[in-house]
MIBA-342939 format. One record per atom (N, C-alpha, C): y, x, z; atom name. Coordinates in steps of 0.2 Angstrom, whole numbers, plus 5000, padded with zeros to 4 digits. Example, Ala and Ser with C-alpha at 12.3 -4.5 7.8 and 13.67 -1.06 7.14 Angstrom:
<nodes>
4972:5066:5039:N .
4978:5062:5039:CA .
4984:5066:5039:C .
4989:5064:5035:N .
4995:5068:5036:CA .
5000:5064:5039:C .
</nodes>
This chain:
<nodes>
5467:5854:5927:N .
5465:5853:5920:CA .
5458:5856:5919:C .
5456:5862:5922:N .
5450:5864:5921:CA .
5445:5860:5924:C .
5446:5857:5930:N .
5442:5852:5934:CA .
5440:5846:5929:C .
5445:5843:5926:N .
5444:5838:5921:CA .
5439:5840:5916:C .
5440:5846:5913:N .
5436:5848:5907:CA .
5429:5849:5910:C .
5428:5852:5916:N .
5421:5853:5919:CA .
5418:5846:5920:C .
5422:5841:5923:N .
5419:5834:5924:CA .
5417:5831:5917:C .
5421:5832:5912:N .
5419:5829:5906:CA .
5413:5833:5903:C .
5412:5839:5904:N .
5407:5843:5901:CA .
5400:5841:5905:C .
5401:5840:5912:N .
5396:5838:5916:CA .
5393:5831:5914:C .
5397:5826:5912:N .
5395:5820:5909:CA .
5392:5821:5903:C .
5394:5825:5898:N .
5390:5826:5892:CA .
5383:5829:5893:C .
5383:5834:5898:N .
5377:5837:5900:CA .
5372:5832:5902:C .
5374:5827:5906:N .
5370:5822:5909:CA .
5367:5817:5903:C .
5372:5816:5898:N .
5370:5812:5893:CA .
5365:5815:5888:C .
5366:5821:5887:N .
5361:5825:5883:CA .
5354:5825:5887:C .
5354:5827:5893:N .
5348:5827:5897:CA .
5344:5820:5897:C .
5348:5815:5897:N .
5345:5808:5897:CA .
5342:5807:5890:C .
5345:5809:5884:N .
5343:5808:5878:CA .
5337:5812:5876:C .
5337:5818:5879:N .
5331:5822:5877:CA .
5325:5821:5882:C .
5326:5819:5888:N .
5321:5817:5892:CA .
5317:5810:5890:C .
5321:5805:5887:N .
5318:5799:5885:CA .
5315:5801:5878:C .
5317:5806:5875:N .
5313:5808:5868:CA .
5306:5809:5870:C .
5304:5812:5875:N .
5297:5814:5877:CA .
5293:5807:5878:C .
5296:5802:5881:N .
5293:5796:5882:CA .
5292:5793:5875:C .
5297:5793:5871:N .
5296:5790:5864:CA .
5291:5793:5860:C .
5291:5800:5860:N .
5286:5804:5857:CA .
5279:5802:5859:C .
5278:5801:5865:N .
5271:5799:5868:CA .
5269:5793:5865:C .
5274:5788:5865:N .
5273:5781:5863:CA .
5271:5781:5855:C .
5274:5786:5852:N .
5273:5786:5844:CA .
5267:5788:5842:C .
5263:5791:5847:N .
5256:5794:5845:CA .
5252:5789:5842:C .
5253:5782:5845:N .
5249:5777:5842:CA .
5251:5774:5836:C .
5256:5776:5833:N .
5259:5773:5827:CA .
5259:5778:5821:C .
5259:5784:5822:N .
5260:5789:5816:CA .
5257:5796:5818:C .
5255:5799:5813:N .
5253:5806:5814:CA .
5258:5811:5816:C .
5256:5816:5820:N .
5261:5821:5823:CA .
5266:5824:5818:C .
5263:5826:5812:N .
5267:5830:5807:CA .
5271:5825:5803:C .
5269:5819:5802:N .
5273:5814:5798:CA .
5279:5812:5803:C .
5277:5812:5809:N .
5283:5810:5814:CA .
5288:5815:5814:C .
5286:5821:5814:N .
5291:5827:5814:CA .
5295:5827:5807:C .
5292:5825:5802:N .
5295:5825:5795:CA .
5300:5820:5795:C .
5298:5814:5797:N .
5303:5808:5797:CA .
5309:5809:5802:C .
5307:5812:5808:N .
5312:5813:5812:CA .
5318:5818:5809:C .
5316:5823:5806:N .
5321:5827:5803:CA .
5324:5824:5797:C .
5321:5819:5793:N .
5325:5815:5788:CA .
5330:5812:5791:C .
5329:5808:5797:N .
5334:5804:5800:CA .
5340:5809:5803:C .
5338:5814:5806:N .
5343:5819:5809:CA .
5347:5822:5803:C .
5344:5824:5798:N .
5347:5828:5792:CA .
5353:5823:5790:C .
5351:5817:5788:N .
5355:5812:5785:CA .
5361:5811:5790:C .
5360:5810:5796:N .
5365:5808:5801:CA .
5370:5814:5802:C .
5367:5820:5803:N .
5372:5826:5803:CA .
5375:5828:5797:C .
5372:5827:5791:N .
5375:5828:5785:CA .
5381:5824:5784:C .
5381:5817:5786:N .
5386:5813:5785:CA .
5392:5815:5790:C .
5390:5817:5796:N .
5395:5820:5801:CA .
5399:5826:5798:C .
5395:5830:5795:N .
5398:5836:5792:CA .
5402:5835:5787:C .
5400:5830:5783:N .
5405:5828:5777:CA .
5411:5825:5779:C .
5411:5821:5784:N .
5417:5818:5787:CA .
5421:5823:5790:C .
5419:5828:5793:N .
5423:5833:5795:CA .
5425:5838:5790:C .
5424:5837:5784:N .
5426:5841:5779:CA .
5422:5847:5777:C .
5416:5848:5780:N .
5412:5854:5779:CA .
5407:5852:5774:C .
5403:5857:5772:N .
5398:5857:5767:CA .
5392:5861:5769:C .
5386:5859:5767:N .
5380:5863:5769:CA .
5380:5870:5764:C .
5380:5875:5768:N .
5379:5882:5764:CA .
5374:5886:5768:C .
5370:5890:5765:N .
5365:5894:5768:CA .
5368:5899:5773:C .
5364:5900:5778:N .
5365:5905:5783:CA .
5361:5911:5782:C .
5362:5917:5785:N .
5358:5923:5784:CA .
5350:5921:5784:C .
5347:5922:5779:N .
5340:5919:5777:CA .
5335:5921:5782:C .
5334:5928:5784:N .
5328:5930:5788:CA .
5328:5927:5795:C .
5334:5928:5798:N .
5334:5925:5805:CA .
5334:5917:5805:C .
5337:5914:5800:N .
5337:5907:5799:CA .
5330:5904:5798:C .
5326:5908:5794:N .
5319:5906:5793:CA .
5315:5907:5800:C .
5317:5912:5804:N .
5313:5913:5810:CA .
5315:5907:5815:C .
5321:5905:5815:N .
5323:5899:5819:CA .
5319:5893:5816:C .
5319:5892:5810:N .
5316:5886:5807:CA .
5308:5886:5808:C .
5305:5891:5807:N .
5297:5891:5807:CA .
5295:5890:5815:C .
5299:5894:5819:N .
5296:5894:5826:CA .
5299:5888:5830:C .
5306:5887:5830:N .
5309:5882:5834:CA .
5309:5875:5831:C .
5312:5875:5825:N .
5313:5868:5822:CA .
5306:5865:5820:C .
5301:5869:5817:N .
5295:5866:5815:CA .
5289:5867:5820:C .
5288:5874:5821:N .
5282:5875:5826:CA .
5282:5872:5832:C .
5288:5872:5836:N .
5289:5869:5842:CA .
5287:5861:5842:C .
5291:5858:5837:N .
5290:5851:5837:CA .
5283:5849:5835:C .
5280:5852:5831:N .
5273:5850:5829:CA .
5268:5851:5834:C .
5269:5857:5838:N .
5264:5859:5843:CA .
5265:5854:5849:C .
5271:5852:5851:N .
5272:5847:5857:CA .
5269:5840:5855:C .
5270:5839:5848:N .
5268:5832:5846:CA .
5260:5831:5846:C .
5257:5837:5844:N .
5250:5837:5845:CA .
5248:5837:5852:C .
5251:5841:5856:N .
5250:5841:5864:CA .
5250:5834:5867:C .
5255:5830:5865:N .
5255:5823:5867:CA .
5250:5819:5866:C .
5246:5821:5861:N .
5240:5817:5859:CA .
5234:5818:5865:C .
5235:5823:5869:N .
5230:5825:5874:CA .
5232:5824:5881:C .
5238:5823:5882:N .
5241:5822:5889:CA .
5247:5818:5890:C .
5250:5818:5896:N .
5256:5814:5897:CA .
5262:5817:5896:C .
5267:5813:5895:N .
5274:5816:5893:CA .
5277:5821:5898:C .
5276:5818:5905:N .
5279:5823:5910:CA .
5275:5829:5911:C .
5269:5829:5910:N .
5265:5835:5911:CA .
5266:5840:5905:C .
5266:5837:5899:N .
5268:5842:5893:CA .
5275:5844:5893:C .
5280:5840:5895:N .
5287:5843:5895:CA .
5287:5848:5900:C .
5284:5848:5905:N .
5285:5853:5910:CA .
5282:5860:5908:C .
5276:5859:5904:N .
5273:5865:5902:CA .
5277:5868:5896:C .
5280:5864:5892:N .
5284:5866:5886:CA .
5291:5869:5888:C .
5293:5867:5894:N .
5300:5869:5896:CA .
5299:5875:5901:C .
5293:5879:5900:N .
5293:5886:5902:CA .
5297:5890:5898:C .
5299:5888:5892:N .
5303:5892:5887:CA .
5308:5897:5890:C .
5312:5895:5895:N .
5317:5900:5897:CA .
5313:5907:5900:C .
5307:5906:5902:N .
5304:5912:5905:CA .
5302:5916:5899:C .
5299:5913:5893:N .
5297:5917:5887:CA .
5303:5920:5884:C .
5309:5917:5885:N .
5315:5920:5882:CA .
5317:5926:5885:C .
5316:5927:5892:N .
5317:5933:5895:CA .
5313:5939:5892:C .
5307:5937:5891:N .
5302:5942:5888:CA .
5304:5944:5881:C .
5306:5939:5877:N .
5308:5941:5870:CA .
5315:5944:5870:C .
5319:5942:5874:N .
5326:5945:5874:CA .
5325:5953:5876:C .
5320:5954:5881:N .
5319:5961:5883:CA .
5317:5965:5877:C .
5312:5962:5873:N .
5309:5966:5868:CA .
5314:5966:5862:C .
5317:5961:5860:N .
5321:5961:5854:CA .
5328:5962:5855:C .
5331:5961:5861:N .
5338:5962:5862:CA .
5340:5967:5867:C .
5334:5970:5870:N .
5335:5975:5875:CA .
5339:5973:5881:C .
5338:5967:5883:N .
5341:5964:5889:CA .
5335:5964:5894:C .
5336:5969:5898:N .
5330:5970:5904:CA .
5331:5965:5909:C .
5325:5962:5911:N .
5326:5957:5916:CA .
5327:5960:5923:C .
5331:5956:5927:N .
5332:5958:5934:CA .
5327:5956:5939:C .
5328:5957:5945:N .
5323:5956:5950:CA .
5322:5948:5951:C .
5327:5944:5951:N .
5327:5937:5951:CA .
5323:5934:5945:C .
5323:5937:5939:N .
5319:5935:5934:CA .
5312:5936:5935:C .
5310:5941:5938:N .
5303:5942:5939:CA .
5300:5938:5944:C .
5304:5936:5949:N .
5303:5932:5955:CA .
5302:5925:5952:C .
5306:5923:5947:N .
5306:5916:5944:CA .
5300:5916:5940:C .
5298:5921:5936:N .
5292:5921:5932:CA .
5286:5921:5936:C .
5286:5924:5942:N .
5280:5924:5946:CA .
5279:5916:5949:C .
5284:5913:5951:N .
5284:5906:5953:CA .
5281:5902:5947:C .
5284:5903:5941:N .
5282:5899:5935:CA .
5274:5900:5933:C .
5272:5906:5934:N .
5265:5908:5933:CA .
5260:5904:5938:C .
5262:5904:5944:N .
5259:5900:5949:CA .
5259:5893:5947:C .
5265:5890:5945:N .
5265:5883:5943:CA .
5261:5882:5937:C .
5261:5886:5932:N .
5257:5885:5926:CA .
5249:5885:5928:C .
5247:5889:5933:N .
5240:5889:5935:CA .
5238:5882:5938:C .
5243:5880:5943:N .
5242:5874:5946:CA .
5242:5868:5941:C .
5246:5868:5936:N .
5247:5862:5932:CA .
5241:5862:5927:C .
5239:5868:5925:N .
5233:5868:5920:CA .
5227:5866:5924:C .
5226:5868:5930:N .
5220:5867:5935:CA .
5214:5868:5931:C .
5212:5875:5929:N .
5206:5876:5925:CA .
5200:5875:5929:C .
5200:5875:5936:N .
5195:5873:5940:CA .
5192:5866:5940:C .
5196:5862:5936:N .
5194:5855:5935:CA .
5190:5854:5929:C .
5189:5860:5925:N .
5186:5859:5919:CA .
5190:5860:5913:C .
5188:5862:5907:N .
5192:5863:5902:CA .
5194:5857:5897:C .
5192:5851:5899:N .
5192:5846:5895:CA .
5200:5844:5893:C .
5204:5845:5897:N .
5211:5844:5896:CA .
5216:5850:5894:C .
5212:5855:5893:N .
5216:5862:5892:CA .
5219:5862:5886:C .
5216:5859:5880:N .
5219:5860:5873:CA .
5226:5858:5873:C .
5228:5852:5875:N .
5234:5849:5875:CA .
5239:5853:5879:C .
5237:5856:5885:N .
5241:5860:5889:CA .
5243:5866:5886:C .
5238:5869:5883:N .
5239:5876:5880:CA .
5244:5875:5873:C .
5243:5869:5870:N .
5247:5868:5864:CA .
5255:5867:5867:C .
5256:5864:5872:N .
5262:5863:5875:CA .
5265:5870:5877:C .
5261:5874:5880:N .
5264:5881:5882:CA .
5265:5885:5876:C .
5261:5885:5871:N .
5262:5888:5865:CA .
5268:5886:5861:C .
5270:5879:5862:N .
5276:5876:5859:CA .
5282:5879:5863:C .
5282:5880:5869:N .
5287:5883:5873:CA .
5288:5891:5871:C .
5283:5894:5869:N .
5283:5901:5867:CA .
5286:5901:5860:C .
5284:5897:5856:N .
5287:5896:5849:CA .
5295:5895:5850:C .
5297:5890:5854:N .
5304:5888:5855:CA .
5308:5894:5857:C .
5305:5898:5862:N .
5308:5904:5864:CA .
5309:5909:5859:C .
5304:5910:5855:N .
5305:5915:5850:CA .
5310:5913:5845:C .
5310:5907:5843:N .
5315:5904:5838:CA .
5322:5904:5841:C .
5323:5903:5848:N .
5329:5903:5851:CA .
5332:5910:5852:C .
5327:5915:5852:N .
5330:5922:5852:CA .
5332:5924:5845:C .
5329:5922:5840:N .
5331:5923:5833:CA .
5338:5920:5832:C .
5339:5914:5835:N .
5345:5910:5835:CA .
5351:5914:5838:C .
5349:5917:5844:N .
5354:5921:5848:CA .
5356:5927:5843:C .
5351:5930:5840:N .
5353:5936:5836:CA .
5357:5934:5830:C .
5356:5928:5827:N .
5359:5925:5822:CA .
5367:5925:5823:C .
5368:5922:5829:N .
5375:5921:5831:CA .
5378:5927:5834:C .
5375:5932:5836:N .
5378:5938:5838:CA .
5379:5943:5832:C .
5375:5942:5827:N .
5376:5947:5822:CA .
5381:5944:5816:C .
5381:5938:5816:N .
5384:5934:5810:CA .
5389:5929:5812:C .
5394:5928:5808:N .
5399:5922:5810:CA .
5396:5916:5807:C .
5393:5912:5811:N .
5390:5906:5808:CA .
5393:5900:5812:C .
5394:5895:5808:N .
5396:5888:5810:CA .
5391:5884:5813:C .
5391:5882:5819:N .
5386:5879:5823:CA .
5384:5873:5820:C .
5388:5868:5818:N .
5386:5862:5815:CA .
5382:5863:5808:C .
5385:5868:5804:N .
5382:5869:5798:CA .
5375:5872:5799:C .
5374:5877:5804:N .
5367:5879:5806:CA .
5363:5874:5808:C .
5365:5869:5812:N .
5361:5864:5814:CA .
5359:5859:5808:C .
5363:5857:5804:N .
5362:5853:5798:CA .
5356:5857:5794:C .
5357:5864:5793:N .
5353:5868:5789:CA .
5346:5868:5792:C .
5345:5868:5799:N .
5339:5868:5802:CA .
5335:5862:5801:C .
5339:5856:5801:N .
5336:5850:5800:CA .
5334:5849:5793:C .
5337:5852:5788:N .
5335:5852:5781:CA .
5329:5856:5780:C .
5329:5862:5783:N .
5323:5866:5783:CA .
5317:5863:5786:C .
5318:5860:5792:N .
5313:5856:5796:CA .
5310:5851:5791:C .
5314:5847:5788:N .
5312:5842:5783:CA .
5308:5845:5777:C .
5310:5850:5774:N .
5307:5853:5768:CA .
5300:5856:5770:C .
5300:5859:5776:N .
5294:5863:5778:CA .
5289:5859:5781:C .
5290:5853:5783:N .
5285:5849:5786:CA .
5282:5844:5781:C .
5286:5843:5775:N .
5284:5838:5770:CA .
5277:5840:5767:C .
5276:5847:5765:N .
5270:5849:5762:CA .
5264:5848:5767:C .
5266:5850:5773:N .
5261:5850:5779:CA .
5258:5843:5780:C .
5263:5838:5780:N .
5261:5831:5781:CA .
5257:5828:5775:C .
5258:5831:5769:N .
5254:5829:5763:CA .
5247:5832:5763:C .
5246:5838:5766:N .
5240:5842:5765:CA .
5235:5841:5771:C .
5238:5840:5777:N .
5234:5839:5783:CA .
5232:5832:5785:C .
5226:5830:5785:N .
5224:5823:5787:CA .
5227:5821:5793:C .
5229:5815:5793:N .
5232:5812:5799:CA .
5230:5805:5799:C .
5232:5801:5805:N .
5231:5794:5805:CA .
5236:5791:5801:C .
5234:5785:5799:N .
5238:5781:5795:CA .
5244:5778:5799:C .
5250:5778:5795:N .
5256:5776:5799:CA .
5256:5769:5799:C .
5258:5766:5805:N .
5259:5759:5807:CA .
5266:5758:5807:C .
5269:5754:5803:N .
5276:5752:5803:CA .
5277:5746:5806:C .
5280:5746:5812:N .
5282:5740:5816:CA .
5289:5741:5818:C .
5292:5736:5821:N .
5299:5736:5823:CA .
5299:5742:5829:C .
5294:5742:5833:N .
5294:5747:5838:CA .
5294:5754:5835:C .
5289:5755:5830:N .
5289:5762:5828:CA .
5295:5764:5824:C .
5298:5760:5820:N .
5304:5761:5817:CA .
5310:5763:5821:C .
5310:5759:5827:N .
5316:5760:5832:CA .
5314:5767:5835:C .
5308:5769:5836:N .
5306:5775:5839:CA .
5308:5781:5835:C .
5307:5780:5828:N .
5309:5786:5824:CA .
5316:5786:5823:C .
5320:5780:5823:N .
5327:5781:5823:CA .
5330:5784:5829:C .
5327:5782:5835:N .
5329:5786:5841:CA .
5328:5793:5841:C .
5322:5795:5839:N .
5321:5802:5839:CA .
5325:5806:5834:C .
5326:5803:5828:N .
5330:5807:5823:CA .
5337:5806:5824:C .
5340:5800:5824:N .
5347:5799:5824:CA .
5350:5801:5831:C .
5347:5799:5837:N .
5350:5799:5843:CA .
5348:5806:5847:C .
5341:5807:5848:N .
5339:5813:5852:CA .
5340:5819:5848:C .
5339:5819:5841:N .
5341:5825:5837:CA .
5348:5825:5835:C .
5350:5820:5831:N .
5357:5820:5828:CA .
5362:5820:5833:C .
5363:5815:5837:N .
5368:5814:5842:CA .
5367:5819:5847:C .
5361:5820:5849:N .
5360:5825:5855:CA .
5362:5832:5853:C .
5361:5834:5847:N .
5364:5841:5845:CA .
5372:5841:5844:C .
5374:5835:5842:N .
5382:5835:5842:CA .
5385:5835:5849:C .
5382:5832:5853:N .
5384:5832:5860:CA .
5383:5839:5863:C .
5378:5842:5862:N .
5376:5849:5864:CA .
5381:5854:5861:C .
5383:5853:5855:N .
5388:5857:5852:CA .
5395:5857:5856:C .
5397:5850:5858:N .
5403:5849:5862:CA .
5403:5852:5869:C .
5397:5852:5872:N .
5396:5855:5878:CA .
5397:5863:5877:C .
5394:5866:5872:N .
5394:5873:5871:CA .
5401:5875:5870:C .
5405:5870:5867:N .
5412:5872:5866:CA .
5416:5872:5872:C .
5414:5868:5877:N .
5418:5867:5883:CA .
5416:5872:5889:C .
5409:5873:5890:N .
5407:5878:5895:CA .
5401:5881:5892:C .
5401:5888:5892:N .
5396:5891:5889:CA .
5390:5894:5894:C .
5392:5896:5899:N .
5388:5900:5904:CA .
5383:5895:5907:C .
5385:5889:5910:N .
5381:5885:5914:CA .
5377:5880:5911:C .
5378:5878:5905:N .
5375:5873:5902:CA .
5367:5874:5901:C .
5365:5880:5899:N .
5358:5881:5897:CA .
5354:5880:5904:C .
5357:5883:5909:N .
5353:5882:5916:CA .
5352:5875:5918:C .
5358:5871:5917:N .
5358:5864:5920:CA .
5353:5860:5915:C .
5353:5861:5909:N .
5349:5857:5904:CA .
5342:5858:5905:C .
5340:5865:5905:N .
5333:5867:5906:CA .
5330:5864:5912:C .
5334:5864:5917:N .
5331:5861:5924:CA .
5331:5853:5923:C .
5336:5850:5920:N .
5336:5843:5920:CA .
5331:5839:5916:C .
5330:5842:5910:N .
5325:5838:5905:CA .
5318:5837:5908:C .
5314:5842:5910:N .
5308:5841:5912:CA .
5308:5837:5919:C .
5312:5838:5923:N .
5313:5834:5929:CA .
5314:5827:5928:C .
5318:5825:5924:N .
5320:5818:5922:CA .
5314:5815:5918:C .
5311:5819:5914:N .
5305:5817:5910:CA .
5300:5814:5914:C .
5298:5818:5920:N .
5293:5816:5925:CA .
5295:5809:5927:C .
5301:5808:5929:N .
5304:5801:5932:CA .
5303:5796:5926:C .
5305:5797:5920:N .
5304:5792:5915:CA .
5297:5791:5913:C .
5293:5796:5913:N .
5286:5795:5912:CA .
5282:5791:5917:C .
5284:5791:5923:N .
5282:5787:5929:CA .
5284:5780:5928:C .
5291:5779:5926:N .
5293:5772:5926:CA .
5291:5768:5920:C .
5291:5772:5914:N .
5289:5768:5908:CA .
5282:5769:5905:C .
5279:5774:5907:N .
5272:5775:5905:CA .
5267:5775:5910:C .
5269:5774:5917:N .
5264:5774:5922:CA .
5261:5780:5923:C .
5264:5786:5922:N .
5260:5792:5923:CA .
5262:5795:5930:C .
5256:5795:5934:N .
5257:5797:5941:CA .
5254:5804:5941:C .
5257:5809:5942:N .
5254:5816:5942:CA .
5250:5817:5948:C .
5245:5821:5947:N .
5240:5823:5953:CA .
5244:5828:5957:C .
5241:5829:5963:N .
5244:5834:5968:CA .
5245:5841:5965:C .
5240:5843:5961:N .
5241:5850:5958:CA .
5246:5850:5953:C .
5247:5845:5949:N .
5252:5844:5944:CA .
5259:5844:5947:C .
5260:5840:5953:N .
5266:5840:5956:CA .
5268:5846:5959:C .
5263:5850:5962:N .
5264:5857:5965:CA .
5266:5862:5959:C .
5262:5861:5954:N .
5264:5866:5948:CA .
5270:5865:5945:C .
5272:5859:5944:N .
5279:5857:5941:CA .
5284:5859:5945:C .
5283:5858:5952:N .
5288:5860:5957:CA .
5289:5868:5957:C .
5284:5871:5956:N .
5284:5879:5956:CA .
5288:5881:5950:C .
5287:5878:5944:N .
5290:5879:5938:CA .
5298:5878:5938:C .
5299:5872:5941:N .
5307:5871:5942:CA .
5310:5875:5947:C .
5306:5877:5952:N .
5309:5882:5957:CA .
5310:5889:5954:C .
5305:5891:5949:N .
5306:5897:5946:CA .
5312:5897:5941:C .
5314:5891:5938:N .
5320:5890:5934:CA .
5326:5891:5938:C .
5326:5888:5944:N .
5332:5888:5949:CA .
5333:5896:5950:C .
5328:5899:5952:N .
5329:5906:5954:CA .
5332:5910:5948:C .
5329:5909:5942:N .
5331:5913:5936:CA .
5339:5911:5934:C .
5341:5905:5935:N .
5347:5902:5933:CA .
5352:5902:5939:C .
5350:5904:5945:N .
5354:5903:5951:CA .
5362:5905:5950:C .
5363:5911:5947:N .
5370:5913:5946:CA .
5374:5908:5942:C .
5371:5906:5936:N .
5374:5901:5932:CA .
5375:5894:5935:C .
5370:5892:5939:N .
5371:5886:5943:CA .
5377:5886:5948:C .
5377:5892:5952:N .
5383:5893:5956:CA .
5390:5893:5953:C .
5390:5896:5947:N .
5396:5896:5943:CA .
5398:5890:5940:C .
5393:5885:5939:N .
5395:5879:5936:CA .
5397:5874:5941:C .
5398:5875:5948:N .
5400:5871:5953:CA .
5408:5870:5952:C .
</nodes>
């Protein structure tokens, strides 16, 4: 019976990885149609409506979670991360930016050490060292600073996500919080917090076409809404191994999709750097990867 559950969870993990990897390709394509903050706002509108309906069908209702930690998750993870990576995609490719943003597990180690007193082990430091080498190769500062802005925005997005994720861990450790309600609440806050930003900050005019509407629908309803529902089911089935598998799978598959659909061919330095980052993730998550077999 356990094997069947594990296989089912593995299938769900694979589906989530595909949904989230494709979202990077779609976000890159949406750069031509809509401003970055407008896109994040509309994405959360679709996601909130989708998840609110699901919550209602399950007999639940939206109710506030502890405000301070909830606000930390919303500001850094729900809003900050999404806006930063969307701006980053204006300057570089989807595969490149996703690899830099998905250094987030390493920043989580540092935030967890500072905020949760979870001291890193030797393998964590080895993985961090590999990731730092990977970052240096991927950024390639010796080639000039022209493309550095987007790369730094992607890295900063990963740092924001990690801080928000640490706040989320603290929220679930200290309070009894329903995961679906917390997710719906984050989509609601993401929608509310990005609306004034989209009105105040100048952006390009929105071009509404069948392609752009389908892209927004995919990002909101599928990548965010359905993706988080599937993720919750994964967390219900297997807790320890999913974070490791998903964090490794998304940037790796994004590189493949970016090559197939966007024609993005990474340079030798990017290839070596991304390989070092993924190798570092493997070192950090090795015990969980072995346990998930």
